[in-house]
One Martini backbone bead per residue (centre of mass of N, CA, C, O) as a GRO file, in nm:
protein
  172
    1UNK     BB    1 -12.527   1.568   1.365
    2UNK     BB    2 -12.770   1.395   1.476
    3UNK     BB    3 -13.098   1.406   1.473
    4UNK     BB    4 -13.142   1.331   1.772
    5UNK     BB    5 -12.961   1.540   1.890
    6UNK     BB    6 -13.093   1.785   1.772
    7UNK     BB    7 -13.363   1.731   1.911
    8UNK     BB    8 -13.260   1.734   2.204
    9UNK     BB    9 -13.140   2.022   2.188
   10UNK     BB   10 -13.421   2.166   2.118
   11UNK     BB   11 -13.566   2.064   2.376
   12UNK     BB   12 -13.381   2.190   2.586
   13UNK     BB   13 -13.421   2.476   2.486
   14UNK     BB   14 -13.719   2.490   2.529
   15UNK     BB   15 -13.724   2.449   2.825
   16UNK     BB   16 -13.541   2.692   2.887
   17UNK     BB   17 -13.736   2.897   2.762
   18UNK     BB   18 -13.970   2.832   2.954
   19UNK     BB   19 -13.813   2.883   3.221
   20UNK     BB   20 -13.759   3.186   3.159
   21UNK     BB   21 -14.081   3.265   3.154
   22UNK     BB   22 -14.138   3.133   3.476
   23UNK     BB   23 -13.871   3.272   3.677
   24UNK     BB   24 -13.561   3.255   3.613
   25UNK     BB   25 -13.459   3.483   3.426
   26UNK     BB   26 -13.320   3.411   3.134
   27UNK     BB   27 -13.243   3.676   2.905
   28UNK     BB   28 -12.971   3.535   2.805
   29UNK     BB   29 -12.743   3.472   2.532
   30UNK     BB   30 -12.439   3.283   2.505
   31UNK     BB   31 -12.141   3.348   2.310
   32UNK     BB   32 -11.884   3.258   2.081
   33UNK     BB   33 -11.645   3.486   1.902
   34UNK     BB   34 -11.365   3.402   1.886
   35UNK     BB   35 -11.236   3.602   2.167
   36UNK     BB   36 -11.541   3.658   2.221
   37UNK     BB   37 -11.799   3.750   2.432
   38UNK     BB   38 -12.158   3.701   2.399
   39UNK     BB   39 -12.479   3.879   2.397
   40UNK     BB   40 -12.822   3.795   2.382
   41UNK     BB   41 -13.147   3.843   2.359
   42UNK     BB   42 -13.389   3.622   2.359
   43UNK     BB   43 -13.594   3.793   2.192
   44UNK     BB   44 -13.356   3.812   1.942
   45UNK     BB   45 -13.330   3.513   1.945
   46UNK     BB   46 -13.293   3.227   1.779
   47UNK     BB   47 -13.195   2.968   1.653
   48UNK     BB   48 -12.967   2.688   1.723
   49UNK     BB   49 -12.745   2.538   1.489
   50UNK     BB   50 -12.595   2.344   1.290
   51UNK     BB   51 -12.431   2.372   1.009
   52UNK     BB   52 -12.510   2.347   0.716
   53UNK     BB   53 -12.471   2.365   0.408
   54UNK     BB   54 -12.303   2.589   0.203
   55UNK     BB   55 -12.352   2.841  -0.024
   56UNK     BB   56 -12.166   3.014  -0.219
   57UNK     BB   57 -12.066   3.356  -0.293
   58UNK     BB   58 -11.947   3.535  -0.521
   59UNK     BB   59 -11.804   3.832  -0.463
   60UNK     BB   60 -11.735   3.841  -0.149
   61UNK     BB   61 -11.678   3.861   0.157
   62UNK     BB   62 -11.521   3.656   0.379
   63UNK     BB   63 -11.768   3.693   0.594
   64UNK     BB   64 -11.940   3.572   0.360
   65UNK     BB   65 -12.045   3.235   0.354
   66UNK     BB   66 -12.362   3.241   0.263
   67UNK     BB   67 -12.607   2.985   0.211
   68UNK     BB   68 -12.881   2.856   0.405
   69UNK     BB   69 -13.095   2.564   0.449
   70UNK     BB   70 -13.377   2.606   0.656
   71UNK     BB   71 -13.634   2.438   0.611
   72UNK     BB   72 -13.670   2.600   0.318
   73UNK     BB   73 -13.492   2.841   0.416
   74UNK     BB   74 -13.315   3.119   0.351
   75UNK     BB   75 -12.981   3.203   0.476
   76UNK     BB   76 -12.768   3.450   0.564
   77UNK     BB   77 -12.420   3.404   0.611
   78UNK     BB   78 -12.221   3.522   0.899
   79UNK     BB   79 -11.901   3.574   1.003
   80UNK     BB   80 -11.861   3.721   1.303
   81UNK     BB   81 -11.554   3.717   1.340
   82UNK     BB   82 -11.469   3.827   1.070
   83UNK     BB   83 -11.647   4.088   1.075
   84UNK     BB   84 -11.460   4.167   1.355
   85UNK     BB   85 -11.152   4.093   1.266
   86UNK     BB   86 -11.124   3.788   1.274
   87UNK     BB   87 -11.087   3.479   1.257
   88UNK     BB   88 -11.233   3.236   1.123
   89UNK     BB   89 -11.469   3.001   1.146
   90UNK     BB   90 -11.461   2.687   1.190
   91UNK     BB   91 -11.574   2.415   1.054
   92UNK     BB   92 -11.741   2.262   1.264
   93UNK     BB   93 -11.793   2.130   1.554
   94UNK     BB   94 -11.894   2.406   1.753
   95UNK     BB   95 -12.032   2.529   1.543
   96UNK     BB   96 -12.283   2.788   1.488
   97UNK     BB   97 -12.618   2.888   1.422
   98UNK     BB   98 -12.760   3.222   1.458
   99UNK     BB   99 -13.072   3.330   1.442
  100UNK     BB  100 -13.162   3.690   1.404
  101UNK     BB  101 -13.370   3.827   1.170
  102UNK     BB  102 -13.681   3.752   1.197
  103UNK     BB  103 -13.793   3.985   1.377
  104UNK     BB  104 -13.690   4.185   1.112
  105UNK     BB  105 -13.731   4.029   0.831
  106UNK     BB  106 -13.452   3.859   0.838
  107UNK     BB  107 -13.249   3.609   0.681
  108UNK     BB  108 -13.017   3.563   0.944
  109UNK     BB  109 -12.689   3.434   1.016
  110UNK     BB  110 -12.455   3.343   1.269
  111UNK     BB  111 -12.128   3.236   1.273
  112UNK     BB  112 -12.017   3.051   1.555
  113UNK     BB  113 -11.819   2.887   1.766
  114UNK     BB  114 -12.011   2.893   2.036
  115UNK     BB  115 -12.288   2.806   2.268
  116UNK     BB  116 -12.148   2.812   2.583
  117UNK     BB  117 -12.303   3.038   2.759
  118UNK     BB  118 -12.586   3.022   2.759
  119UNK     BB  119 -12.821   3.076   2.991
  120UNK     BB  120 -12.879   3.412   3.123
  121UNK     BB  121 -12.868   3.649   3.380
  122UNK     BB  122 -12.860   3.979   3.442
  123UNK     BB  123 -12.759   3.934   3.735
  124UNK     BB  124 -12.467   3.808   3.638
  125UNK     BB  125 -12.424   4.123   3.576
  126UNK     BB  126 -12.207   4.399   3.504
  127UNK     BB  127 -12.141   4.702   3.419
  128UNK     BB  128 -11.907   4.837   3.174
  129UNK     BB  129 -11.691   5.008   3.025
  130UNK     BB  130 -11.696   5.145   2.683
  131UNK     BB  131 -11.512   5.203   2.355
  132UNK     BB  132 -11.680   5.071   2.129
  133UNK     BB  133 -11.727   5.142   1.780
  134UNK     BB  134 -11.942   4.941   1.742
  135UNK     BB  135 -12.287   4.974   1.682
  136UNK     BB  136 -12.371   4.665   1.780
  137UNK     BB  137 -12.271   4.750   2.066
  138UNK     BB  138 -12.460   4.795   2.355
  139UNK     BB  139 -12.237   4.663   2.553
  140UNK     BB  140 -12.068   4.589   2.870
  141UNK     BB  141 -12.008   4.293   3.057
  142UNK     BB  142 -11.963   4.139   3.381
  143UNK     BB  143 -11.900   3.863   3.531
  144UNK     BB  144 -11.829   3.666   3.814
  145UNK     BB  145 -11.533   3.590   3.670
  146UNK     BB  146 -11.437   3.866   3.493
  147UNK     BB  147 -11.573   3.861   3.226
  148UNK     BB  148 -11.609   4.000   2.904
  149UNK     BB  149 -11.927   4.112   2.751
  150UNK     BB  150 -12.088   4.152   2.455
  151UNK     BB  151 -12.369   4.337   2.351
  152UNK     BB  152 -12.600   4.267   2.107
  153UNK     BB  153 -12.751   4.462   1.833
  154UNK     BB  154 -12.928   4.350   1.577
  155UNK     BB  155 -13.054   4.599   1.448
  156UNK     BB  156 -12.780   4.747   1.404
  157UNK     BB  157 -12.646   4.526   1.241
  158UNK     BB  158 -12.874   4.495   1.014
  159UNK     BB  159 -12.817   4.822   0.936
  160UNK     BB  160 -12.546   4.799   0.843
  161UNK     BB  161 -12.397   4.862   0.559
  162UNK     BB  162 -12.188   4.632   0.540
  163UNK     BB  163 -12.391   4.404   0.618
  164UNK     BB  164 -12.587   4.468   0.371
  165UNK     BB  165 -12.303   4.470   0.179
  166UNK     BB  166 -12.089   4.203   0.075
  167UNK     BB  167 -11.941   4.323  -0.126
  168UNK     BB  168 -11.620   4.394  -0.256
  169UNK     BB  169 -11.624   4.727  -0.201
  170UNK     BB  170 -11.661   4.630   0.108
  171UNK     BB  171 -11.485   4.699   0.419
  172UNK     BB  172 -11.588   4.540   0.714
   0.00000   0.00000   0.00000
C-alpha cells in the first residue's frame, strides 16, 4: 500500500473514531479472521495497518508469525486464524495487523484476513447463545443480516498461557 493510501486510511479511521466519540456511538470494530467474523471494543482496539515485513522467529508455533517493526517499536505478530485452528492468513492482499496489546502494556498484533467489518454500533447486534470453549471469546452476537460475530476479550487472550508462550512445546 502506498504511503499516501496508508495516510488516507489512517485519516479516515481517525475521523470515524472521532465521530464514534461524538454521538454516532460506533463502539465496535469488526474484522474477518479465517471463516469467522470478530468484534472488538474500540477502546481495546489499536491501530489497523497493512502488515510490514515480518522477521520470523525459529522454533515457534505456526501461528506465531514473528516480529514487526511499527514505527520503531517491535510487535509480536500472531496469525489469529491459525491460533484459532483455521488455515493461516495469506500474506498481502486484504490482510491487516490489528494492534491490540498497547492498552495492556503488551506490544502484540493480530494478523487478520481483513478489517471489512468496519465500525459498528452495539445497537446493530443482538446477543445469541454460545458454548464457545475459547476463553478469549466474550460472547456471540448476531447482526441484522443474521451473521454471527464473536466478540474478543483482548485481556483474556493476552493472558492465555498458549498465547503467552508460542514455543514449540505448546500446542495452541
